[in-house]
C-alpha positions in Angstrom: 9.6 265.4 161.9 12.6 264.5 160.5 15.3 265.9 158.0 14.0 265.7 155.2 15.6 266.4 151.2 13.2 269.6 150.1 13.3 270.2 146.3 13.0 273.6 147.5 12.5 276.8 144.8 14.8 280.0 146.3 12.7 282.5 148.0 14.2 284.7 150.6 13.9 285.1 154.6 11.4 287.5 155.7 13.0 288.8 158.2 16.3 289.9 158.9 17.7 290.2 162.5 18.3 293.4 164.3 21.1 291.5 166.6 22.4 288.0 165.0 22.9 285.3 167.9 26.5 284.5 168.4 26.6 280.6 167.6 30.0 279.8 166.4 31.0 276.1 166.1 31.2 273.6 168.7 34.3 272.7 170.7 35.1 270.1 173.0 37.4 267.4 174.0 37.3 263.9 172.5 34.6 261.7 172.3 32.9 260.8 176.0 31.5 258.0 177.2 28.0 258.4 177.9 26.7 260.0 181.0 23.6 258.2 180.4 25.8 255.3 181.7 26.6 256.7 185.4 23.9 256.8 187.9 23.0 260.8 188.2 21.4 259.4 191.8 17.6 259.9 191.6 17.8 261.3 195.6 20.8 263.7 194.7 19.6 267.4 195.5 19.2 269.4 192.3 20.0 272.8 192.5 16.9 275.6 192.2 17.1 278.1 189.7 14.9 281.1 189.9 13.8 281.6 186.2 13.2 285.5 185.1 14.7 287.1 182.1 15.3 290.9 181.3 15.4 290.4 177.7 12.5 288.1 177.2 9.2 289.4 176.7 6.3 286.8 177.3 3.1 287.3 177.9 1.3 285.0 180.1 -0.8 282.5 179.0 -4.3 281.4 181.5 -5.1 277.9 181.6 -2.4 276.2 182.3 -3.0 273.4 184.4 -0.5 271.4 187.1 -0.6 268.9 184.8 -0.2 270.0 181.7 2.7 268.9 179.3 5.7 271.5 178.8 7.5 268.9 177.0 10.6 268.7 175.0 11.7 266.1 172.4 15.4 265.2 173.6 16.2 261.6 171.5 19.3 262.2 170.2 20.9 263.3 173.7 22.8 260.1 174.2 24.1 260.0 170.9 25.6 263.3 171.1 26.6 263.0 174.2 28.5 260.3 173.3 30.0 262.3 170.4 31.7 265.1 172.4 28.6 267.4 172.7 28.6 269.2 176.4 25.4 271.2 177.5 25.6 274.2 180.4 23.4 275.4 182.9 21.9 279.2 183.2 25.3 279.6 185.5 27.2 279.2 182.4 28.6 275.9 184.2 28.5 272.6 182.7 25.5 270.7 183.1 23.1 267.3 182.5 20.6 268.8 180.1 17.8 267.2 182.1 18.3 269.6 185.2 18.8 272.0 182.8 15.5 271.5 181.4 13.8 270.7 185.0 15.0 274.4 186.1 13.4 276.1 183.1 9.5 274.8 183.7 9.9 271.4 181.4 8.1 269.0 182.7 8.3 266.1 180.3 10.4 264.4 177.8 9.4 262.6 174.2 11.9 260.1 172.7 10.8 258.2 169.7 11.7 254.3 169.6 12.9 252.6 166.4 12.8 248.7 166.3 16.0 247.9 164.7 17.8 250.8 163.7 21.2 249.0 163.0 22.1 246.7 159.8 23.9 243.3 160.6 27.0 244.3 162.1 26.0 246.8 164.5 26.2 250.2 162.5 23.6 252.7 163.6 21.2 254.1 161.0 21.6 257.8 163.2 19.5 260.3 164.4 20.2 259.1 167.8 20.7 255.4 166.6 16.7 255.1 169.1 16.4 251.8 170.2 14.6 250.8 173.2 17.6 250.7 175.1 18.5 254.2 174.7 14.9 255.1 175.5 15.7 253.3 178.9 18.8 254.9 179.3 17.0 258.2 178.6 13.8 257.5 181.0 16.0 256.5 183.9 17.5 260.0 183.8 14.9 262.1 182.8 13.0 260.1 186.1 15.9 261.0 188.1 15.7 264.8 187.3 11.6 264.9 188.1 10.8 264.5 184.2 7.9 262.6 182.6 8.3 260.3 179.5 6.4 260.0 176.1 7.0 257.1 174.7 6.8 257.8 170.8 6.7 254.3 169.0 7.3 254.8 165.3 7.0 250.8 164.7 9.7 251.2 162.0 13.9 250.9 162.4 13.9 254.6 161.3 12.2 257.8 160.7 8.1 257.4 160.2 6.6 260.4 159.3 3.7 261.3 156.6 6.1 260.2 153.7 7.4 257.0 154.9 5.7 254.7 156.9 7.8 252.0 156.5 8.1 248.0 158.1 10.6 247.2 160.0 12.8 244.4 158.7 11.9 241.8 161.1 8.3 242.3 160.2 8.4 242.3 156.6 6.6 239.6 154.8 4.2 239.0 157.9 0.8 239.0 157.4 -2.0 241.3 159.1 -2.5 238.9 162.1 1.0 237.8 162.5 2.1 241.4 162.5 -0.4 242.3 164.6 1.0 239.9 167.4 4.5 241.2 166.5 3.8 244.3 167.2 1.7 243.7 170.6 4.7 241.6 172.1 6.8 244.3 170.8 5.5 247.0 172.8 4.7 244.8 175.4 8.4 244.0 176.0 9.4 247.8 175.7 7.3 249.0 178.0 8.3 246.2 180.8 11.9 247.2 180.2 11.2 250.7 180.6 8.9 250.4 183.4 12.0 248.0 184.7 14.3 251.1 183.9 12.9 253.4 186.2 11.2 255.6 184.2 8.0 258.0 184.5 6.7 256.5 181.4 3.1 258.5 181.6 2.0 258.5 177.7 2.8 255.9 175.1 2.6 257.3 171.3 1.1 254.7 168.7 2.8 255.6 165.5 4.1 259.3 164.6 2.5 261.0 161.7 0.2 258.1 161.1 -1.2 259.9 158.1 -3.2 257.3 156.4 -0.3 255.0 156.5 1.8 252.9 159.6 4.3 249.8 159.6 4.5 249.1 155.9 -0.2 249.0 156.6 -2.0 251.6 153.9 -5.6 250.4 154.3 -7.5 251.5 157.3 -8.6 248.8 158.9 -5.0 247.3 159.3 -3.7 250.4 160.6 -6.5 249.9 163.2 -5.7 246.2 164.3 -1.7 248.0 164.6 -3.0 250.5 167.2 -5.4 248.5 168.8 -2.6 246.0 169.7 -0.4 248.9 170.7 -3.1 250.1 173.0 -3.7 246.9 174.1 0.1 246.4 175.4 -0.2 249.8 177.1 -3.2 248.9 178.8 -2.1 245.6 180.2 1.6 247.0 181.2 1.4 250.7 182.0 -2.2 251.3 183.0 -2.2 254.6 184.3 -0.4 255.9 181.1 -2.4 258.2 178.6 -2.6 256.3 174.9 -1.7 258.4 172.5 -2.4 258.9 168.6 -0.4 261.1 166.2 -1.2 263.0 163.2 0.0 265.7 161.2 -1.5 268.6 158.5 -3.5 270.1 160.7 -4.0 273.1 158.3 -6.2 270.4 156.3 -8.9 270.2 158.3 -11.2 267.8 156.6 -7.8 264.9 156.8 -7.7 265.9 160.5 -11.4 264.9 161.1 -11.4 261.8 158.6 -8.5 260.6 160.6 -10.3 261.4 163.8 -13.8 259.9 162.1 -11.9 256.9 161.4 -10.4 256.0 164.8 -13.9 256.6 166.4 -15.5 254.0 163.3 -13.2 251.7 164.5 -13.2 252.4 168.1 -9.7 252.0 168.6 -8.9 252.5 172.9 -7.3 255.6 173.1 -7.3 258.7 175.1 -5.1 261.5 173.1 -5.3 263.0 169.9 -1.8 264.4 169.1 -0.9 266.6 166.1 2.4 268.0 164.9 2.2 272.2 164.4 5.1 273.8 162.4 4.0 277.2 161.6 6.2 277.3 158.4 3.7 274.2 157.2 1.0 274.2 159.1 -1.3 277.2 158.7 -2.8 279.1 161.5 -3.3 279.0 165.3 -6.9 279.5 165.3 -7.2 276.7 163.0 -5.0 274.7 165.2 -7.2 275.3 168.2 -10.6 274.7 165.7 -9.6 271.5 164.7 -8.2 270.0 168.3 -11.7 271.6 169.5 -13.7 269.6 167.2 -12.2 266.6 167.5 -11.8 266.9 171.4 -15.8 267.8 171.0 -17.0 265.2 168.7 -15.1 262.4 170.2 -14.6 262.6 173.3 -10.7 263.1 173.3 -7.9 265.4 175.0 -5.6 266.8 172.6 -1.8 268.1 172.3 0.6 269.3 170.3 3.2 266.8 169.5 5.6 268.9 167.8 6.5 272.0 167.4 10.0 274.5 166.6 10.9 277.4 165.3 14.6 278.6 164.5 15.9 281.5 166.3 18.8 281.9 163.6 19.2 280.5 159.8 22.8 280.1 160.4 24.1 276.9 159.7 26.3 275.0 162.7 27.7 271.7 161.1 27.9 272.4 157.0 25.6 269.8 156.7 22.4 271.7 155.7 19.3 272.9 158.0 15.6 272.2 157.2 14.8 275.3 157.5 17.3 277.8 155.7 17.8 280.7 153.1 16.6 278.7 150.0 13.3 276.9 151.5 9.8 278.0 151.5 8.0 278.5 154.0 5.5 280.6 156.3 7.4 282.9 158.2 5.6 284.1 161.0 8.0 285.2 163.7 11.1 286.8 163.3 14.4 284.4 163.3 15.2 285.3 166.4 15.8 284.0 169.7 12.6 286.4 171.2 10.6 284.6 167.4 11.6 281.3 168.8 9.8 282.2 172.3 6.8 284.0 170.7 6.1 280.3 168.5 6.5 278.3 171.7 4.4 280.6 173.7 1.6 281.2 170.7 1.2 277.2 170.5 0.7 276.9 174.4 -1.8 279.6 174.6 -3.8 277.9 171.4 -3.6 274.3 173.1 -4.9 275.9 176.2 -7.8 277.4 173.9 -9.3 274.1 173.7 -10.3 274.1 177.5 -9.6 271.3 179.9 -8.6 268.8 177.3 -6.0 270.8 175.6 -3.2 268.7 177.9 -0.3 269.6 176.3 2.8 271.1 173.9 5.7 269.5 173.2 9.4 271.0 171.5 10.7 268.8 168.8 14.5 267.8 169.5 15.1 271.0 171.7 18.6 270.0 172.0 19.8 268.4 168.8 23.3 270.3 168.4 26.3 270.0 166.0 28.5 267.6 167.2 32.4 268.7 167.4 35.3 269.2 165.5 37.4 271.6 162.8 36.2 269.9 159.6 33.2 268.6 158.0 35.3 265.2 157.8 35.9 265.2 161.6 32.2 265.7 162.5 30.8 263.2 159.8 33.5 260.3 161.4 31.1 261.1 164.8 27.6 261.0 162.8 28.6 257.7 161.3 30.3 256.3 165.0 27.8 257.8 167.1 24.7 258.0 164.8 24.5 261.8 165.8 23.7 262.9 162.4 20.3 262.7 160.8 21.2 260.0 159.2 24.5 257.7 158.5 25.7 256.0 155.8 24.5 253.0 157.0 20.6 253.6 156.6 21.2 253.2 153.0 20.1 249.4 153.2 17.1 250.3 154.7 16.1 253.7 153.2 18.3 253.7 150.6 16.2 256.4 148.4 16.4 259.3 150.9 18.9 258.9 153.9 20.9 256.5 151.9 21.2 259.4 149.8 21.5 262.1 152.1 22.7 260.8 155.0 24.9 263.6 157.3 24.6 265.9 160.3 21.9 267.8 162.2 19.5 269.2 160.2 18.2 271.4 163.0 20.4 272.9 165.4 19.0 276.4 164.0 15.5 275.8 166.2 17.4 273.8 169.6 16.8 275.9 172.4 20.6 275.7 173.3 23.1 277.6 170.9 25.7 275.7 169.3 27.8 275.4 171.9 25.3 274.1 174.3 24.5 277.2 176.0 20.5 277.6 177.0 19.2 280.3 175.3 17.0 282.5 176.8 14.0 281.3 175.3 14.3 277.9 176.7 13.1 280.3 179.8 9.1 280.4 177.7 8.8 277.0 179.7 8.4 278.7 183.0 7.9 282.1 182.3 4.4 281.5 180.2 2.6 280.9 183.8 3.5 284.3 185.0 4.0 285.8 182.1 7.3 288.9 182.0 5.9 291.5 180.0 8.8 293.7 180.2 9.3 297.2 177.8 9.3 295.9 174.2 12.5 296.8 172.1 13.1 296.2 168.8 13.8 292.8 167.3 14.2 292.5 163.9 13.8 294.5 160.8 10.8 293.1 158.1 12.1 293.4 154.8 9.8 294.3 151.7 8.7 292.7 148.3 8.0 294.7 145.6 5.9 292.9 141.9 6.2 295.3 138.6 5.6 294.8 135.4 8.6 294.7 133.0 8.6 298.3 131.6 6.5 300.0 134.7 8.8 302.6 136.9 10.3 301.3 140.1 8.9 303.0 143.4 11.5 301.8 146.7 9.4 302.5 150.0 10.6 305.1 152.5 9.5 303.2 155.3 9.6 299.6 156.7 8.7 297.8 159.6 10.9 297.6 163.0 9.2 294.1 164.7 9.0 294.6 168.5 9.6 292.0 171.2 5.9 292.1 172.3 5.3 291.3 168.4 4.0 294.8 166.9 5.3 296.6 164.5 5.8 300.2 163.6 7.4 302.0 160.3 10.5 303.4 160.6 12.6 305.2 158.3 14.9 303.4 155.6 17.6 304.7 153.2 18.1 302.7 150.2 21.5 301.8 148.7 22.2 303.2 145.1 20.5 300.6 142.4 20.0 300.7 138.6 16.4 300.5 138.6 16.1 301.7 134.9 18.2 298.4 134.1 15.8 296.1 136.4 12.5 297.5 134.8 13.7 297.1 131.1 15.5 294.0 131.9 14.3 290.2 131.3 11.9 288.8 134.0 14.2 288.5 137.9 14.1 288.9 141.0 16.4 291.8 142.1 17.7 292.8 145.7 18.4 295.9 146.5 20.0 296.4 150.6 19.3 299.4 152.6 19.3 300.3 156.3 16.6 301.0 158.7 17.1 301.7 162.4 20.6 301.2 162.3 20.0 297.4 161.2 20.5 295.9 157.5 16.7 295.6 155.4 16.3 294.3 152.1 13.4 295.0 149.3 13.2 292.6 146.7 12.3 293.6 143.8 10.0 291.0 141.3 10.1 291.7 137.7 7.2 290.4 135.7 5.7 289.8 132.6 2.4 291.4 131.6 -0.4 288.9 132.7 -4.2 289.4 131.9 -5.4 286.7 134.7 -6.6 288.0 137.4 -5.7 287.4 141.2 -3.0 284.9 139.4 -1.7 284.0 142.4 -5.0 283.7 144.8 -3.1 286.0 147.2 -6.2 288.4 147.1 -9.2 288.0 149.4 -11.5 288.5 146.2 -11.3 285.5 144.2 -15.1 285.7 142.6 -13.7 285.7 139.6 -12.3 282.3 139.9 -14.9 279.5 139.2 -14.7 275.9 140.8 -16.5 273.0 139.6 -15.9 269.6 141.9 -17.7 267.3 139.2 -20.1 264.6 140.6 -18.7 266.1 143.8 -15.9 263.3 143.9 -13.1 265.8 145.3 -13.0 265.7 149.3 -11.8 269.2 149.7 -10.9 272.2 148.0 -9.9 275.3 149.2 -7.9 278.9 148.6 -4.9 277.1 151.1 -3.0 279.9 152.7 0.5 278.2 153.2 3.4 279.0 151.6 5.4 276.1 151.3 2.7 274.3 149.1 2.7 277.8 146.7 4.6 278.7 143.8 4.8 282.0 145.0 3.3 284.2 147.7 1.2 282.1 150.5 -1.6 280.9 149.0 -2.8 278.5 146.2 -5.2 276.5 145.2 -5.8 273.3 146.8 -7.6 270.0 146.6 -7.3 266.5 148.2 -9.9 263.5 147.0 -9.7 260.8 149.6 -11.9 258.4 146.6 -10.6 260.4 143.4 -9.5 264.2 142.5 -12.3 265.6 139.6 -12.5 268.9 139.3 -11.8 272.4 137.2 -10.9 276.0 138.0 -10.9 278.5 135.6 -11.9 282.3 134.8 -13.3 284.3 132.0 -11.5 287.5 131.3 -13.1 290.4 129.4 -11.6 293.2 127.8 -8.1 291.9 126.6 -6.1 293.8 124.2 -6.5 291.7 120.6 -3.6 289.5 120.1 -2.0 286.4 120.8 -1.7 284.8 124.4 0.0 282.1 126.1 -1.3 280.8 129.2 1.3 278.5 131.9 0.3 277.5 135.3 2.2 275.7 138.1 1.1 272.4 139.6 2.3 270.4 142.4 1.2 267.1 144.4 0.8 263.6 144.3 -1.3 260.3 144.8 -1.2 258.3 147.9 -3.1 255.0 147.0 -0.2 254.1 144.3 -2.8 254.5 141.6 -1.2 256.7 138.9 -4.3 257.2 136.4 -4.1 260.4 135.7 -5.8 263.3 133.5 -4.3 266.4 133.9 -4.0 269.6 132.1 -4.3 273.7 131.7 -6.5 275.4 129.1 -7.6 278.3 127.1 -10.4 279.1 125.0 -12.2 281.8 123.6 -15.2 283.4 123.0 -16.9 280.1 124.7 -15.9 278.2 122.2 -14.9 275.0 124.3 -14.2 273.2 120.8 -11.3 275.1 120.1 -9.9 274.7 123.4 -6.0 274.6 123.6 -4.3 272.6 126.3 -1.1 271.5 127.7 -0.8 268.6 129.9 1.0 268.2 133.5 0.9 265.5 136.0 1.2 264.9 140.2 4.4 263.2 140.4 5.5 264.3 143.9 5.7 266.9 146.6 7.1 270.2 145.5 8.2 268.7 142.1 6.4 271.8 140.3 4.9 271.1 136.8 4.9 274.0 134.3 2.8 273.6 132.1 2.4 276.2 128.7 0.2 276.1 125.9 0.4 277.1 122.5 -0.6 280.7 121.3 -4.4 281.3 121.8 -5.5 284.4 119.3 -8.3 287.1 120.6 -9.6 289.0 118.4 -11.0 292.4 118.4 -13.6 292.3 121.7 -13.4 289.0 122.7 -12.6 286.9 125.3 -10.6 284.5 126.9 -11.0 281.2 129.1 -8.3 280.3 131.2 -8.3 277.2 133.8 -7.1 273.8 134.6 -8.8 270.7 134.7 -7.3 267.6 137.5 -8.3 263.9 137.3 -6.6 261.6 139.4 -7.4 258.6 141.8 -7.8 257.4 145.4 -5.7 260.2 147.7 -4.7 262.4 145.1 -3.5 266.2 146.4 -1.8 269.0 145.2 -1.9 272.7 144.6 -2.2 274.4 141.3 -0.8 278.4 141.5 0.2 281.3 139.1 -1.9 281.4 135.9 0.1 283.5 133.7 -1.4 284.7 130.5 0.9 286.3 129.0 1.3 288.2 125.5 2.9 285.5 122.9 6.4 286.5 121.8 
């Protein structure tokens, strides 16, 4: 995972906190030297803390074994400390982060390792400047606190994820044989350094979210060659450590099973198949359990979640913008509260334990990545640049000019950390311990669920008389609501737009969002209704690997569901419906389409279409293209005239090359103006 410059569409948060978490800007002294440069004392007596909570509801998770990894990624900690960030314990006193994690039930830490995240002058790219020297410091401190380490090799000089798997500078131009040898020697050298530093490395990850790419390689055979050399180095230096691979997008079941199948085909020597799981993007927990179970059962591998997290607030602590904020279209499964964050963690742990003994752990991504001190953006920016404590520095432009080099800045994750902006642990951090025992206290209201209406222009607007309060145990209860005065008549007689009406329920603010839309004659136009029998999907020559109605808000133009496709060896399909009993007149058709082609094969033929009375010869089309993730195309046809008693067929045709994927949503058949 990394901070991404999303091309997002404005959509509002589903939940309003019943009580906001106090999260002011950090304050502190001038940048201090890292504690990591001092010996914390492996034999120093550690304080014992009894974990309990009077406010956090946690239902016990059955099946957690003593060696189940309850882990946190804290890769940025050294850069943060050097920038002046301080951490505190449960008694309110300043305390080493590692001790607080240990006291809270964490038993594992995860650390990303980049080959060379520096320019020729020694300026760091940011994101913690996580090279092997930094990993050794973190690993030693973790071992002193009694924490094991997962070494997460990105095999890149900076962020590696499904959108980018860039080759390290030192390996550019190498053929695959030379790169294999370089990766083996690099991995072996790093593991020796970690071992000599005193890190307790229990697991080594070969690449990060390697969805069909790694270190600049895009051919599976070459990816296997590289992973095999990394595995060989682990077996030689740390034979007791588990070898893990890491992929993402578990909501795309066929893709995940395809990755596992590829590794089995090439007979890669590894132990653990890991997936990312962010509820904003990655589907349901039942699906996660199902996917991991299938991989475990079919291929005999252990499985885990290598990354998860959830926001406890939508506040921004450093002025640099967050990956999850008010203007991103994402799945909102839990309230954005401390209790909501705790519930997400607890539920993900349960989803992995449901796999059985092969489910071995869950890691929270960047649990302590906080804002750096500074009264102004300029003061904080100076620290991000000097110590690499932001997601990217300006110096990263030489390596990643199109993303980090343009959008560099501060932390994008502080509202998903398990510490508040001042470094004090949130109650949700206790979840790591409480999942073993449970803490099922009396539920109380935690958040108020907002309301949404879709109304056709000209029709009356009726606001709901009740809204739902969400309790700390996840249950919901309808309560009365009082709405502020609003000019509902002007809304229904105006233009298509979304309006917001505020209200009060249970003493807390809530909102109703009213989407005023044109009359639309497409049936189940946005695929939200479960009955989709009116839609016909033709997978031409069975070329497309996967077609489904995917519930994933970030990939939908509106709502939560969209028609999804993926073609490992190319895509060719039609999706359409025939509409009868439509008033005589002229109509225009539009739809929303987004996606991409991983193979780089740009050949594509994509259009929406409409024709009347089964006469395809008179089909009217409007072209679109797959131009990148969330780059929504909205083609619109010219007017189509439907005669009296006639019918109209509407749909989309998609043909694209190897590795093509995307979603189609919001078919709008509107009267022509």
